[in-house]
N, C-alpha and C positions, 0 to 999 in steps of 0.2 A: 504494500500500500504506500509506503514511504517513497519507493522508487517511482511509482505512478504519479504521486503528487509532485515530485521534483520534475518529472518529464512534462507534466501539464504546465507547471510554472515556467519552465524553460521555453516551451512552445508559445505560450501566451505572451510572455515578455518580449521574446524575439520578434513576434508579429506586431505587437503594439509599438515597439521602438523603431520600426522601419521608418526611414525618412525623417529621423529626428523626433519622432513622437515619444510620448511618455506612456507608461502603463497606467490606465485609469485607476483612480483612488479606490473605487469599489472593488476592483479586481485585486489590488494589492492587499486590501483588508481581508477579503475572502480567502486569499492564499495564506496570509499570515494566520488566520483563525484555523484553517485546515492543517497547517504545519504544526500548530500548537497543540493539537489533539494528541492524546496518548496513542501509541501504536496498537494496543490491544483493543479488541472489540468490546462493546458494552454487553453485559450479560444481565440486564435488568428484566428480561422477559422476552418470550418469542414474538410477541406482537409489537414490542416497542421498536421505534425507528432507531437504527444505529446512528450515532452522532456523526460518523464519517459520511453517511449518506446525506444527512441533513446539510452538512457543511458543503458537500459536493453540489447539492441542489442550489445552495446560495452562490457558490462559485460559478456554476453554469448560468445562473440568472445574471450575475455581474458581467460575465464574458458576453452573453447574448446582448445585454444592454449596450456594452461598449462597442460591439460590432455594429449594432443598429445605428448608434450615434455616429460612428465613423462613416458608414454607408450613407446615412442621411446627409451628413455634412458634405460628402463628396458629390451627392446629387444636387445639393443647393449650389455648390460651386460650379458644377457643370451647367446648370440652368442660368446662372448669373451671366450678364453680358461681360465681355472682356473690358479691361481698363480703358476708359475713354470712349467706350461704345454704348449705344442705347438700343434696347430691345423694344420693339413695337409689336403688339398682337393684332393681327388683321385677319379677317375672313378671306376666303378665296375671292369672293365677289369684290370686296374692298381692294384687294391686291390687284385684281384685273382693272378696276376703275382707275386706280393710281397709275398703273402701267400705261393705260391709254392717255390719261391726262399728262403724264410725264413725256410721252412720245409727242403729243401735240405741242406741249410747251417747248420741247427740244426743237421741233420743226419751226416754230415761230421765232426761235432765237437764231436760226440760220439765215444769213443774208440773202440766200437764193430761194427761199420758200415762197412759192407763188400760188399754191393750189388749195383746194378744199380737201379735207381728209375724210375717209369713210367712217371714222370713229365718231359717233354722235350719241347723245343720250337718247334712249328709246322712249322716254317719257319722263313725267315729273318725278315719279318714285325713283327711277334710275338716276336722275340728276341729284336728288336728295341723298341717295346712297353715296354717290361720288363726292358730294360736298362733305358728308360726314367722314368719309375715308381721308380726304385731304385735311380736315380738321384734326383727326386723330394723329396724322403725321405731324402737323404743325404743333400739336400739344406735346409731342415727344421731344421737340427741340428744347434744349435747356433755356431757361428764362433769360439768362444773360445773352444768349446767342440769337434770340428771336428778332426778326426784322420789324415786327409789329408787337407793341407791348400788350394790347388788349385783343386776345384772340377772338373774343365774342363779337367784336365789331366786324372782323373778317368773315366770321360764320354768318352773321346777320346779313351782310352784304351779298353773300352767295345765295342765301335763302330768298332775298329780295329779287335777285336776278332770276331765280327759278320761278318765284311767284309771279313776277312781271311777265315772264314769257308764257307760262301755261295758264295763268288766271285771266290775264287781260283780254285775250282773244281765244275763247275756248274752241272756236271752229278753225283756228289756225292749223295748218298742216305741220306736223312735227317732222324733223329730219330723219 
């Protein structure tokens, strides 16, 4: 039993101390309590739980918790954006809207752009979804870097454009 305890302790500490980590306090305490038990088994009765088993359960719980915390922390780090980067959650439809708007904006920035593009909003709801996607993207820009201080003004202006087009002349043909 003593050899098994030493082997468990060696394996746990070598795993926890990879990449400069420390053995968690709960694991250290559980190992110390297990090593402090006398080597002979308890003889208080056939139905009583051996103290070694109870202490092994505590050690297993401490090791399990340490592993979960280490895995959870790694998952959080993996999901976090890299230093200096921003992560934005968009639906597929919002991403498509933004790609079309970005393409159209790119074309308008080119000095030789002369034509109409086939990408147009199919209706008022489509335009509203595109405006919302652009607003989400603008909201992800750090406050200090934003070209416009009040994003709600920009959003309201887009909503007004949409409303003016689709509400003013309901019989107007949409593109």
